C-alpha positions in Angstrom: 0.0 0.0 0.0 3.0 2.2 0.1 4.2 3.8 -3.2 7.9 2.7 -3.6 8.5 5.8 -5.9 7.7 8.3 -3.1 10.3 9.3 -0.6 9.5 8.2 3.0 10.2 10.9 5.6 9.6 8.6 8.5 8.4 5.1 9.3 6.4 4.8 12.6 6.3 1.3 14.2 3.0 1.4 16.2 3.8 -1.9 18.1 6.1 0.2 20.3 3.0 1.8 21.9 1.8 -0.1 24.9 -2.0 0.2 24.6 -3.5 2.1 21.7 -6.2 2.1 19.1 -6.3 4.4 16.1 -7.0 4.8 12.5 -4.7 5.4 9.6 -6.1 7.6 6.9 -4.3 6.6 3.7 -3.0 9.7 2.0 0.3 11.2 0.8 2.1 12.5 3.9 5.6 11.1 3.6 5.0 9.2 6.9 4.5 5.4 6.7 2.9 3.5 9.6 3.2 -0.2 10.4 2.1 -2.5 13.1 2.6 -6.1 14.0 -0.6 -7.8 12.9 -2.3 -11.1 12.2 -1.8 -12.7 15.6 0.9 -15.3 15.6 1.4 -14.7 11.8 3.3 -11.5 12.8 2.7 -9.6 9.6 4.0 -6.0 9.3 1.9 -4.2 6.7 2.6 -0.6 5.9 0.6 2.3 4.7 1.4 6.0 4.1 -1.0 8.3 5.8 -2.2 10.1 8.8 -2.5 8.3 12.2 -5.3 9.5 14.4 -5.2 8.0 17.9 -8.5 7.0 19.5 -9.5 6.0 23.1 -8.2 2.5 23.5 -11.8 1.2 24.4 -10.0 -1.3 26.6 -8.3 -2.8 23.5 -6.0 -5.1 25.5 -8.9 -6.6 27.4 -11.1 -7.1 24.3 -8.3 -8.7 22.2 -9.2 -12.1 23.6 -12.7 -11.7 22.3 -11.5 -10.4 18.9 -13.4 -12.2 16.1 -10.4 -11.6 13.9 -8.0 -13.2 16.4 -5.1 -14.8 14.4 -6.9 -14.0 11.2 -5.2 -12.8 8.1 -6.4 -12.7 4.4 -3.4 -14.8 3.3 -4.6 -17.6 5.6 -7.6 -19.9 5.1 -9.5 -17.8 7.7 -12.5 -16.0 6.3 -12.0 -12.2 6.5 -15.2 -10.7 5.3 -17.3 -7.5 5.8 -19.5 -9.7 8.0 -16.6 -10.5 10.3 -15.5 -6.8 10.3 -19.1 -5.9 11.4 -18.9 -8.5 14.3 -15.5 -7.0 15.2 -17.0 -3.5 15.5 -19.8 -4.9 17.7 -17.4 -6.7 20.0 -15.2 -3.6 20.3 -18.3 -1.3 20.7 -17.3 0.8 17.7 -20.2 0.4 15.4 -21.5 3.9 16.2 -18.2 5.3 14.8 -17.3 2.9 12.0 -19.1 0.6 9.6 -17.8 -2.4 7.7 -16.9 -1.8 4.0 -19.4 -3.4 1.6 -16.5 -5.4 0.3 -12.9 -5.6 1.4 -10.5 -3.2 -0.4 -7.5 -4.8 -2.1 -4.8 -5.6 0.3 -4.0 -7.7 3.3 -6.4 -7.5 6.3 -6.9 -9.2 9.6 -6.3 -8.9 13.3 -4.9 -5.5 14.3 -5.2 -4.1 10.7 -8.9 -3.8 9.9 -10.5 -1.8 7.0 -13.4 0.3 8.3 -15.5 3.1 6.9 -16.0 6.3 9.0 -19.7 6.9 9.7 -21.4 10.3 9.6 -23.0 9.8 13.0 -22.3 12.4 15.7 -20.0 10.8 18.3 -17.0 11.6 20.5 -14.8 11.6 17.4 -16.8 13.8 15.1 -14.3 16.7 15.2 -11.3 14.4 14.7 -12.8 12.2 12.0 -15.3 14.5 10.4 -13.2 15.4 7.4 -12.9 11.7 6.5 -16.6 10.6 6.7 -17.4 7.7 4.3 -13.7 7.1 3.7 -12.2 3.7 4.2 -9.4 3.8 6.8 -7.3 1.2 8.6 -8.3 0.6 12.3 -5.2 -0.7 14.1 -4.6 -1.8 17.7 -2.3 -4.1 19.7 -1.7 -7.5 18.2 -2.6 -10.5 20.4 0.9 -12.0 19.9 
């Protein structure tokens, strides 16, 4: 998801944060974000964009209930908009995000989830308002 022709000003490794949840809005910024994802698969996808931190919503506690636990699109595990919707329900985020109608091209799974920002008024309206209806990457601590 990162253009190899564009210079990268910085690469931010989000797994160095203890407890976080945030979205990455894909856009040209010169800053690339990565996270350890896919549970024990330990993938390290990258995307250039803007990282917006969110309240952790008890991300560490909820990871054990994550319907995407150890899931990754390269594996035989079904990653579908239906599972993303279930993820949003478990993490109590469906008032902020919705599942995309179909998964965008790329690799998706635990700790690297494509979501669409909803128009609803919520605690993140000011932060996310400019990106309503845009598909972003929701990322959080990997279970591994």
